[in-house]
C-alpha positions as CSV (number, residue, x, y, z in Angstrom):
1,M,52.6,200.3,58.1
2,D,55.7,198.2,58.6
3,T,55.1,194.7,57.3
4,Y,57.7,193.4,59.7
5,S,56.3,195.0,62.8
6,H,54.7,191.9,64.1
7,G,57.0,189.3,62.5
8,E,54.8,188.6,59.5
9,S,55.7,188.9,55.9
10,I,53.7,188.5,52.7
11,Y,56.3,186.3,51.4
12,N,55.6,183.8,54.1
13,I,51.9,183.2,53.0
14,I,53.0,180.7,50.3
15,P,55.3,178.1,52.1
16,P,58.5,177.3,50.3
17,K,59.0,174.3,48.5
18,E,60.5,171.4,50.5
19,I,63.7,170.5,49.1
20,Q,64.4,166.8,49.6
21,Q,68.0,166.1,50.1
22,E,69.4,163.2,48.2
23,K,70.3,160.2,50.5
24,M,73.7,158.9,50.2
25,P,73.9,155.0,49.9
26,M,75.0,153.4,53.1
27,Y,78.5,152.4,53.3
28,R,79.2,148.8,53.0
29,S,82.6,147.6,53.9
30,S,84.3,145.0,51.6
31,H,85.6,143.1,54.6
32,N,83.7,140.6,56.5
33,P,82.3,142.4,59.6
34,Q,82.3,139.1,61.5
35,L,86.2,138.6,61.5
36,P,87.8,139.3,64.8
37,P,90.0,142.4,64.9
38,T,93.7,141.9,65.1
39,A,95.2,141.8,68.6
40,T,91.8,142.2,70.2
41,T,91.6,142.1,73.9
42,F,87.8,141.6,74.3
43,G,86.3,138.3,75.1
44,G,89.4,136.5,76.4
45,A,88.6,136.8,80.2
46,Q,88.6,133.5,82.0
47,T,90.0,131.7,78.8
48,S,93.4,130.5,77.7
49,H,93.9,133.8,75.8
50,P,93.6,136.3,78.7
51,V,95.7,139.1,77.2
52,S,95.3,139.3,73.4
53,M,93.9,137.1,70.4
54,N,94.4,137.1,66.7
55,M,97.9,138.5,66.8
56,S,98.6,137.6,63.2
57,G,95.1,138.9,62.0
58,G,94.4,135.8,59.8
59,A,91.5,134.4,62.0
60,Q,88.5,133.7,60.0
61,A,86.3,133.3,63.0
62,K,86.1,134.4,66.7
63,I,88.9,132.8,68.7
64,V,86.4,132.3,71.7
65,P,83.0,131.7,70.4
66,D,80.0,133.2,72.0
67,K,78.2,131.4,74.6
68,S,74.8,132.2,75.5
69,G,74.0,132.6,79.1
70,R,77.8,132.3,80.4
71,T,77.3,135.4,82.6
72,L,73.7,135.5,84.0
73,G,72.5,132.1,82.7
74,K,69.6,131.4,80.5
75,P,66.3,133.1,81.1
76,N,63.8,131.5,83.3
77,G,61.7,128.9,81.5
78,S,64.1,128.2,78.7
79,L,64.8,124.7,79.7
80,R,61.0,123.9,80.5
81,K,59.9,120.8,78.6
82,N,57.2,121.0,76.1
83,P,54.2,118.9,77.3
84,T,53.2,118.0,73.8
85,D,56.7,117.0,72.8
86,Y,57.2,113.7,74.7
87,M,58.9,110.4,73.7
88,R,56.6,107.9,72.2
89,K,56.5,104.3,72.6
90,N,59.5,102.4,70.8
91,A,60.7,105.8,69.5
92,A,64.3,105.1,70.7
93,T,64.4,101.5,69.6
94,S,62.3,101.7,66.4
95,K,65.4,101.9,64.2
96,V,67.3,99.3,66.1
97,Q,66.9,95.6,64.8
98,S,67.1,92.8,67.4
99,L,69.5,89.9,66.7
100,S,66.8,87.6,65.5
101,E,65.8,90.2,62.9
102,V,69.3,90.6,61.8
103,K,69.6,86.9,61.4
104,R,66.4,86.4,59.5
105,S,67.1,89.4,57.2
106,N,70.7,88.8,56.6
107,P,72.1,85.4,57.7
108,A,75.5,86.2,56.1
109,V,76.4,88.4,59.0
110,L,76.4,85.5,61.3
111,Q,79.8,84.7,62.8
112,P,81.3,81.1,62.6
113,S,81.0,80.8,66.3
114,E,77.2,81.3,66.1
115,L,76.7,78.4,63.6
116,K,76.8,75.7,66.2
117,P,74.9,72.6,66.1
118,K,71.8,72.2,68.2
119,L,72.4,70.4,71.5
120,K,68.8,69.7,72.0
121,P,66.0,68.9,69.5
122,D,63.3,71.4,68.8
123,V,60.1,71.3,70.9
124,P,57.6,69.1,69.0
125,K,54.8,70.9,67.7
126,T,51.1,70.3,68.3
127,S,50.6,68.8,64.8
128,D,53.4,66.2,65.3
129,M,52.0,62.6,66.1
130,P,54.0,60.7,68.5
131,V,55.2,57.1,67.5
132,M,52.8,54.7,68.8
133,N,52.8,51.0,69.7
134,L,56.6,50.6,70.3
135,V,57.0,47.4,72.4
136,T,60.4,45.8,73.6
137,S,61.0,42.4,75.0
138,K,63.8,43.3,77.1
139,N,63.6,42.7,80.8
140,F,65.5,45.7,82.2
141,V,65.6,44.4,85.8
142,V,67.4,41.3,84.7
143,A,69.5,43.2,82.3
144,N,70.6,45.7,85.0
145,A,71.4,42.8,87.4
146,V,73.6,40.9,85.0
147,E,75.4,44.0,84.1
148,T,76.2,44.8,87.7
149,I,77.4,41.4,88.5
150,L,79.7,41.1,85.5
151,A,81.0,44.7,86.0
152,A,84.6,44.8,86.9
153,P,85.2,46.4,90.2
154,K,86.3,50.0,90.3
155,K,89.9,50.7,91.0
156,V,90.3,52.7,94.1
157,T,93.2,55.4,93.8
158,S,94.6,56.7,96.9
159,T,94.7,60.5,96.8
160,A,96.2,61.0,100.1
161,K,99.9,62.0,99.8
162,D,102.4,60.4,102.1
163,Y,104.7,63.2,103.1
164,L,107.0,60.8,104.9
165,Q,108.3,59.6,101.5
166,K,109.3,63.0,100.3
167,E,112.9,63.5,99.4
168,D,113.4,66.6,101.6
169,Y,111.5,65.2,104.7
170,G,113.3,66.3,107.8
171,K,115.7,68.5,106.1
172,V,116.0,72.2,106.7
173,P,114.4,74.2,103.7
174,K,116.8,76.1,101.5
175,Y,115.0,79.3,102.2
176,L,115.6,79.1,105.9
177,K,119.3,78.6,105.2
178,N,119.3,81.6,103.0
179,I,117.7,83.6,105.8
180,N,120.2,82.3,108.4
181,Q,123.0,83.3,106.3
182,D,121.5,87.0,105.9
183,I,121.1,87.2,109.7
184,Q,124.5,86.0,110.4
185,A,126.0,88.4,107.7
186,E,124.1,91.3,109.5
187,Y,125.4,90.2,112.9
188,D,129.0,90.1,111.6
189,Y,128.5,93.6,110.2
190,I,127.3,95.0,113.3
191,R,130.1,93.3,115.3
192,M,132.6,94.7,113.0
193,L,131.2,98.3,113.6
194,Q,131.4,97.9,117.3
195,E,135.0,96.7,117.1
196,Q,135.8,99.8,115.0
197,E,134.1,102.1,117.5
198,D,136.0,100.2,120.4
199,Q,139.4,100.7,118.6
200,E,138.7,104.3,118.0
201,A,137.7,104.8,121.6
202,N,140.9,102.9,123.0
203,S,143.2,105.1,120.6
204,M,141.8,108.2,122.4
205,M,142.5,106.8,126.0
206,R,145.7,105.9,127.8
207,P,146.4,104.1,131.1
208,M,147.1,106.3,133.9
209,A,150.6,106.2,135.4
210,E,151.0,104.9,138.9
211,E,152.9,108.0,140.1
212,E,150.3,110.2,138.7
213,R,147.5,108.2,140.4
214,I,149.3,108.5,143.8
215,Q,149.7,112.1,143.3
216,L,146.0,112.6,142.7
217,I,145.0,110.5,145.7
218,A,147.4,112.6,147.8
219,G,146.0,115.9,146.6
220,L,142.4,114.7,147.1
221,K,143.2,113.6,150.6
222,A,144.6,117.1,151.3
223,K,141.8,118.8,150.0
224,W,139.5,116.5,152.0
225,E,141.4,117.5,155.2
226,A,141.0,121.2,154.3
227,V,137.3,121.1,153.6
228,N,136.6,118.9,156.7
229,T,138.6,121.3,158.9
230,E,136.3,124.0,157.9
231,Y,133.3,121.7,158.2
232,Q,134.3,120.8,161.7
233,G,134.8,124.5,162.6
234,A,131.2,125.0,162.2
235,T,129.7,122.0,163.7
236,H,129.1,123.8,167.1
237,L,126.5,125.7,165.5
238,T,123.3,123.7,166.2
239,V,120.9,126.3,165.1
240,L,121.2,127.3,161.4
241,D,119.0,130.5,161.5
242,T,120.5,132.1,158.4
243,S,120.6,131.0,154.7
244,G,124.3,131.6,154.5
245,K,125.0,129.1,157.4
246,L,122.7,126.5,155.8
247,Y,124.3,127.1,152.3
248,R,127.9,126.6,153.6
249,K,126.9,123.4,155.5
250,E,125.4,121.8,152.5
251,R,128.4,122.9,150.2
252,W,130.9,121.4,152.6
253,E,129.0,118.1,152.9
254,A,128.7,118.0,149.1
255,Q,132.4,118.5,148.6
256,L,133.4,115.9,151.1
257,A,131.1,113.4,149.5
258,Q,132.5,114.0,145.9
259,I,136.1,113.8,147.1
260,E,135.4,110.5,148.7
261,K,133.9,109.1,145.5
262,D,137.0,110.3,143.5
263,I,139.3,108.8,146.0
264,E,137.4,105.4,145.6
265,R,137.6,105.6,141.9
266,L,141.3,106.1,142.0
267,N,141.8,103.2,144.2
268,K,140.8,100.9,141.3
269,K,143.2,99.1,138.9
270,N,143.5,100.0,135.3
271,I,142.3,103.5,135.1
272,M,142.0,105.0,131.7
273,V,142.2,108.6,131.0
274,A,141.8,110.6,127.8
275,R,144.9,111.5,125.7
276,D,146.1,114.9,125.4
277,F,146.0,116.0,121.6
């Protein structure tokens, strides 16, 4: 019978000895694992080091320290108060001495301004006995009357000021004179600018010659005659049934009115015209 026909072997009856492999010691780096790596790009988001940190490699601690709960916040209930840990009475002021205690324990710390004489005597104690049987023979009514009669009258000082006796009464104040001078200087400056503008405008104008004026009037009159002839030729049309007739009539009337205005202007004296440059 084949011993290996069913996958069994006589050699497998006794299990082999378990060979325990020797465990190598864990590797421990000689460098501090908490030191940040050189030119690290982690942990710098939303800080003043957004690109890289520790470029020199000499940092001994994290450039941006870890902050608990900076992303999702602290867990619920982490800020809950402990009901057994509450502030006791005088817990905040138990170590603070009042000014009176400091003065009693160490009077040398008092400032010279604090060593002032007492303005009022101390309140008498219950054990102090008052002075008894003090009698005076002074008549206060008579004494007060005598003092009032013999007292010198009080000098009445007049506090009202007589403004009529002032040195500058009725005179113009100096500040008003200065203001008037400034205003007058501004007026003079404005007048000078206007004169300059008038001179420049006059330099660009010239008086029209008499012959030229007569020639223009004659030309305008001739033009007025020509336009008037055309206008009179259409006056027999009493019904302006087309837009062309209405347009021509209005154009002639406007031309005649403008020519009459120009002739009226040329009939005036001292006509100035622009120079030809």
